[in-house]
N, C-alpha and C positions, 0 to 999 in steps of 0.2 A: 951669730944667732944665741952662741953660749952666752955671750956676753948683755946680750940684750936679756935672758932670762936673769944671770945675777942683777942686772939692773932692777928688774923687777921683782925680785924676790928682796932685796935691800929697802925697796920702797914700801913693800909689804910689812917688812921687820920695823921700819919706822911708825907706820899707821899703827900696828900693835903696840908699841912704845909708849906713842902718846895717846891711844886711848887707857892704855893703861894709869898715864898720869894724869888725864885729865877728867877721867870720869869719875862719877858719883861713885862713893863708897857705900851707898845702900846695897845691899845684898841679902841673900837669904839661902838656906837649904835649896829651896824649892824654886830655883831660878827662872828667867825667862830667855836670858842671851847671854853667850859666852863667845871669847874670840882668842884665840892665838895660836902657838905653834905646836907643827905635825913634825915628831922627829923620828924617821925610819923611812920604810919604802912605801910609796914617794913623801919626800921631805917635802915642809912647806905649810901653810899656811890654813887653819882651820877655823869656823863659824858654825855655830849651833845655834837654833832658835825654836823654843817651846810652843807648840800650837797649842797643847792644853798639856795636862797633868800627865797622858801617858803619850803622846807621840810627839816627837822632835824631828825638823830638818837640819842638815847638816850640810855644808859647801864645803870643800875642799881645793886649795888651788895651791898644783905644787908641780914640782918640776923632777924628770925621771928621763933618761935615756936621751939626752942633749934635746929635750925639748919640757913643751909645758903643758899642763891637763887640768880640766876643773872637771870634778866628781860632783853629784849631788845625791843626799840619800833620806830617804822617807823612815825612820826610825821609831819603834816599840820600844817603849822603856818599862822595866820590872825593879820595883824595890826588893833589894834581898835582905830578906825579912833579920829582925834583932841586930843589924847594921846599919844604923841612922847614916843617911849621906851615900851610900852603896847603890850600885846601882846596875842590872848587866841589861845589855839592849843589843837588838839585831833587829835587821831591814835589807831593803834592797834600792839599788840607785842607778845611774847610769854616768857614763865619763865621754868625754871626749877632748882633744887635744892635738898637738904637732907633737912626732918624733923625726927622730935623725938616725937613721941605720947606722950612721959612724958609730952611734953608740949605743945601739940595741942590737945584740946579736941572735935576736929572731927575729931581723926584719931582714929583707932582701938586700944584696948591697944596691947602695945608688939611692934606694926608697928614702924619700924625706917627703912626709906629708900628714893628713889627718888620719886620725884614731879615733873609734867610738865603739863603744860598748855597755855591756850591763854589768851589775855587782852586786854583791851580798855583802851584808856587814853583821860580823857578832862583838860584842866586846863588854868591859867592863867602866865603870864611870865612877869617881868618890869626888865629892864635895866638901871642901872644909867647913865647919861649921862657926867658926870665926874670922876666917881671913877669905877673902875673895877669890878664890884659887880652886878650880877644878884639874883632876886628873883622870886620861883616862887612856887605855889600853885595847887595842881595836884588830882585828883580823878582817881582810877583805879580798872573797875571790873574784876574779874578774876575767870576763870572757869578752873577747873583742871582736864587732860585728864587723867593721870598716879597718882597713890599716892592715894591721899585724894579725887578721883573724886568726880567730882560735881562743885556746887557752889563753888568758893573760896573768896565770899567775895567782899567789896570796898574798899580798900585799900587808905590812902592819907595820903598827907604829903606837908610838906613844905622844900622845899630847899633854898639853900645858895648857889652859885658857884660865884668862881673866874672866871673872863673873859682872853681869852689868845691875 
């Protein structure tokens, strides 16, 4: 299982790298889509797409606890006044995945199976003016409804994304 997850993460990294190389160099502060790497808990890939000026969808494919999870969020963006390119955001979403009790101290011994839950998110995001890069820091508390039911903890990470 762990070998499969590592293989999947390597493929994801290659997709991000190829996208950076092949993508158009047109970008602006008010970008439409960005994709990159998330370093923290959990670690993985992130894709963010704006529906309009104020709302964005963010998806995360990540690994933790000897498994893999997919999370999706609807985020409300707020410009930080007098700081061009700096925004704070908040929102909510869901996560689903598979965990392994051999790696997760919260799971009952021998459990390997699905996890599903709800999440909140709050963070800060900065997009460079003259380079197609975006940086963000976020915290997201989670509540597991299936699998390791109960409080899932507060996850957090720094993400670096390429702006398309």
